[in-house]
N, C-alpha and C positions, 0 to 999 in steps of 0.2 A: 572630387577624389573618393576613395571607398570608404565604407563606415569605419573602418579601423582607424582612419586617420582623423575621426571627427570627435568634437567634444559636444556632446547631446545633453540637452536640458530635459527632463522627464518631470511634468508637473502631473500631480496625483499619482506619484510613483508607487504607494503602497494600496491603491486600491485593488480592484479585481483584476484589472488589466494591466496595470503599472508593472507589477513583479514580471509578468510574461514578457513584456517589452524590454524590460531592463535585462533579463536573462540573454534574450536573443541578439540585443544589440552590444551586450559585454561579450556573448560568444564570437562576436564580429571583430572584436577589438577596440570597441569604441570606448572612450572616457566618458563617464556618467556625471552628472550633477542631477542628484534626485530631489524632489521637493514634495513636501506633504504637512499636514499638521500634527502627524503623529510621531514623536521622536523614537518611541520604542519599536514600531513598525519599521521606520527606517533604519534603525541599528540592526534589526533583525534581517531586512534585506542585504545591507550591507555584511553583515557575517555570512550570510548565504554565498553571496556573490565573491565573497573574499579577494576583492580586486586589490591592486597596490594602490596606495595612497594617491600616485598621480594619477589614476584612473578613476578615483571614487570621492564624491562629495556629497554630502547629506546635509538639507537644510531645513529646519521647520519655519515656514514662511506662510503668512495670512495673505493669500493672493487677492484678498478683497481689499486690503490696505495698500492703496496704490504707493504710498510714501515708502513703506516698507519694502515692495517690490523694487522701487527705484532703488533704495539703499542696496537691497540684496543684489541686484543685477551690477551695481557698482563694483561689490565685492567679488562677484562671480568673474568678471572681466570677458576674455574671448569666449565665444561660443559658435558653434556651427551650423546645430540644429535644435529644433524645440519639438518635442512630442507632448502636446497639450493633451491629456487624458483625464482633466477633470470632468467628471460627470454627474449624473443624479436623474433621478425620474419621479414625477408625481403626474396623477391623472386617474382615469377612469369614471369621470363624471361629464355631464353634457356641459353645453355654453352656458347655460343659465345657473346649473346645479353646481359647477366647478367652482373652487374658492380662488378669488384673484390672487390671495396671498401665495398661492403654489406659483402663480407666473413670477411674481416677484422673487421667490425663492430660486426659481430655476433660470431667471436672468442673472441673478447674482452668481451662480455656480457655473453656468453655460458660458455667459456673455462677459459679464464683468472681469470675471478672473482672466479671460482670454485678451481682453483690451488692455489691461495691466501687464500683464506678462508681454506682450507683443510691442506694447508701447516703449516698455522699459529695456527689451533686449534687442529692438530693431537697429540701433546703431551697431551692436555687436553682429549681427546678421548680414547686415550690409558690408561691414568691414572683412567678413569672413570671404566674401567673394563667392562663395558657395553655400551661402545660408538656406535653411530649409525649415519650414512649418509645416505640422500635420495635426489635423484634427480628426477626432472620429465623431460621425453625426449619423442622421437616420433617415430613411426614406418618409419620414413624417415631416422632414423640412420643407418638401414641395408637394407631399401627398398626405396632408394631415387628415386624422379623424377627428370626429366631434369631440370625442371623449379624451383626445390627446392635444387639444388646441394650444394650450399653454407650452407643453413640451415641444411640439411641432413649431410654435411661433419662435421660440428661443432658440431651438436647433436651426432655424432659417437665419436668424440674425448672427450665430457663431459662424455660420458658414460664409454668409457675407461678408464678415469683417475678416476671416481668415482669406478670403479670395482677394480682399482689398489689400490684404498685408502682401498677398504674392504680387499683385499688380505694382506695388512700390519697389519690392525686392529684385523683380525682373531686369530693370538696368543695372543691378549690382550682382548679377549672377545668380540669383537666389529665386527659390519657389516656394509656393505654398499650396498645398491640395487638402482634399477632404476624402475620408474614408466612410463610408457609408455601410452600414450593416443594421438588419431588422431587429436582432438582439445578439449579446454575446454569451457563448457558452464558456463560463470560467472554469477552470482546473477543479474547484472546489464543487461546482455543480456536478460535474462529471464522476468525482470520488463518490458524493452522498448519493448519487442514483446512477451507478454503473451501467445499468440495464435500459435505461431510458434512451429514446432515440434523439430527441431535441431537434426535429425535423427544421424548425425555422430559425436556428440560432448557428451562428457562425462562430468558430473555435477562436478562442483569445489568440491561440498560437498562428492563426491564418492571419490574424490582424497585425500581429508582431512582425510575420515576414513581409506583409505589405510596406509596412513602415520602414523596415530596413531596407526594403527595394528603392522605396521614394527618397532614402537619405543617401543611396547610391548614386555611381556614375551614369548607370544605364537609364536614371530617370531625371537627369540634369535638363532635359529640354521639356518637362511635364510641369506645367504651371496653370493655376486656376483649373484643376480639375476635380471631378466628383467620381470617385471609383466606387462603384458598388460591388461588395463580395457577396457571393451567393452563400447560402447556408451549405 
């Protein structure tokens, strides 16, 4: 069914990309369930979108707490699609010089949150009959540089997990796909440096368009794909 008929979960809803995706999906008529750690930011996003109560829900959830995520999923109930936009980056040092604590931090943010959310909401995605999962990743997942080893490794793990979810969803009419970008051009960055070209960055709006496409009817047969968006 089209995006306007969907109830979409947005994890990381108040980060750099989350509000752009929320605006895009809201414009399509989607009902949104927004999750993040900051109540004030969620309330501000809700005020901006000004959606009716039946199309807006915002919850403060620690996605690293699997029990809390399970309770949250039970309270949310039906869901048709998940945009898992929890991100983060640490890197810049070589293999020996890098701190393995960065790997643990990235694994928590990029992998464990995805695991907890997908496990908790998988029954709802299956029941939907058209469940969708989308994550945003990086070419570093299979073309890692030495100074981004931890980032590339955890992005690769998150991709593998997402595509495995797609394998399980396939027999229930669902899909899971990965959108890859080199770097994201956020609206704030453009506003702060309006004259800068950002040649290697993909606009957040283009990513939001891709997510809307993957949640729509035209992408119903696209499953287990990695879509690389050019800057």
